[in-house]
C-alpha positions in Angstrom: 60.6 74.3 171.2 58.3 74.9 168.6 54.7 73.7 168.8 53.5 71.5 166.1 49.7 70.5 165.8 49.1 66.9 165.4 48.1 65.9 161.7 50.0 65.4 158.8 53.8 64.9 158.9 56.3 65.1 156.0 58.5 62.5 157.3 57.7 59.1 159.1 60.0 60.0 161.9 58.0 63.1 162.7 54.9 61.0 162.9 56.7 58.4 165.3 58.0 61.3 167.5 54.6 62.8 167.8 53.2 59.4 168.8 55.9 59.1 171.3 55.1 62.5 172.9 51.4 61.6 173.1 52.3 58.3 174.9 54.4 60.2 177.3 51.9 62.8 177.9 49.3 60.1 178.8 51.8 58.5 181.1 52.6 61.9 182.9 48.7 62.5 183.2 47.9 59.0 183.8 45.2 59.1 181.2 43.1 55.8 181.2 45.8 54.2 183.5 48.3 54.0 180.7 51.8 52.9 182.1 54.7 51.4 180.5 53.5 52.2 176.9 55.6 51.3 173.8 57.4 54.2 172.2 59.4 54.3 168.8 62.5 56.0 170.4 64.1 55.6 173.8 62.0 57.7 176.3 65.4 59.3 177.6 65.5 61.1 174.1 62.5 63.2 175.5 63.9 64.0 178.9 64.3 67.8 177.8 60.6 67.9 176.9 59.0 66.2 180.1 58.4 69.5 181.8 56.7 71.0 178.8 54.5 67.8 178.2 53.5 68.0 182.0 52.4 71.5 181.6 50.0 70.6 178.9 46.6 69.8 180.3 44.5 69.0 177.2 
């Protein structure tokens, strides 16, 4: 997996997936009590990335 810093995106899909990953990160780390957030794509599409998202602290 390639780390891509947040910011500008070439494609709308890239921005949508970055948002989804941040939403999932917030749920994994229970940031501000976020649960059941809305994502642009089905969360199971990110199953392979959950361990990576869990390992990121901030």
